[in-house]
N, C-alpha and C positions, 0 to 999 in steps of 0.2 A: 413525894412532894408534888402537889398539884400545881398546874400552871408553869411547869418547867419545860422550856423548849429543848428539844433533843440536841440542838447545835450549841446551846449555851451551857456553860459550866454552872452558872448560878442564874436563877430567874430574876427578872426585873423587879418583881414585887418583893423578893427577899432583899435585893439591894436597896430598894426604897425604904424598907422597914429598918435596915441596918443604918442608913444614913439619917434617919429621923432624929430630931433633937429630943433630949430628955426633958421632962417637965421643968426641971430647975435650971436648964441652960437658956441663955439669951442668944438671940440671933446676932451674930457679929456683923457690923455694918461699917463700911468704909465710905464716909461721906466726904467727897472731894470739895464741895462748897464750904463745908464747915472748916476743913483744913485751910482752904484759901482765905476764908474770913479771919481765922485765927492768925494766919501769917501777916495779913494786912494790918492788924491791930497791934503790931509790935511797936514799942517806943523806940526812939532814935538810940537810946542807950543800949537797949537789947540788940538792935541791929549792929551797933558798933562792937559790942561784945562778941557777937557771932562772927563778924569779920575778923576781929583780932584773934579769936580762937582758930579760925581757918588759916590765917597767915602763920600763926605759931606752929600749927600742925605741919604745914608745908615746910617751914624753916627747920623744924626738928628732923623731918624726914630727909631733907637735903643735907643737913649736917651729918646724919648717920651715913648717908650714901657717900659723902665726901671722905669721911673717916675710913670707910671700908676701901674706897678707891686708893687713898694714900697708903694704907697698910698693904694692899695688894701690890701696888707699884714698888714699894720698898722691898717686899719679899721677892718679887720677880726680877728686880734690878740686880740682885746679888747672884742670880743664877748664871752659870757659864755653860751655854748649850753647845760649845764647840765639840765637846766629847760626844754628845748625842749625834751631832751632824756627822762626825767621822764614823761612828758606829753604823749609822743609817746608810751612808755612802758605801762603806765596806760590805755590808750585807746585800745591798742592791747589786754591787759589782760581782760578788760571789754567785748570786742567783743568776745573773745574766750569763756568767761563764758556763753555768750548767745548762741553761736553757738554749743557748745558741746552737749546739749540735742537734738538739731535739727539734728546734724550729727549722733548721736546714733539712733535716730528714722529712719533716712534715710537708715542706714545700716541694719535695720531689714529685714530679707528675705521676710517677708510678703509684705512689701512695694514694693520691686522690682517685686515680682510676680504680685501684683495687677496692677502696672504700665504697665507691659508687656501685661497683659490680656486686659487692657483698650485700649492699642494701637492696639492689634490684632482685637478686636471687632469693634473699630472705623474704621479700614481699611476695614474690611469685610462689614460694613454697608455702607460706602461711595462707595465701588465698586458695591454693589448690588442695591443701589438706582439709579444709572445711571444719576445723575444730572450733573456730570462733566466728560468729556471724557479725557482719558489719552493721546490721540493723539493730536499732534500739527498740526494745519492746516496752511500751508504756503500759503500766497497769493501773 
């Protein structure tokens, strides 16, 4: 293909040829002045009908929303969540009973000191072995 840039997947001339209109196609135009002129020439009856349609659409959508809200309220009003609350509280209490000994062990100063020492020794070992370089090689 001639005229193809090495950096482009498709040449500009090929794109222009692909976007050209066929002989039987018309150029689509959006004429804002014609739309505004057409809107200004509406009769009062047409304007009133448009307003009434808008109000009716809003009314129908609010009616649907109100019906859904009433149905949801009646469905949720019958629920008794006390059993769920009791189950949640019992499971949280059981979990806390198991975590308290672990938390007290983790708060022991010897554990923190041993963890810090292990981290320092592991870092020194990794730096001295030279297996991995800390530099990033950009290619």
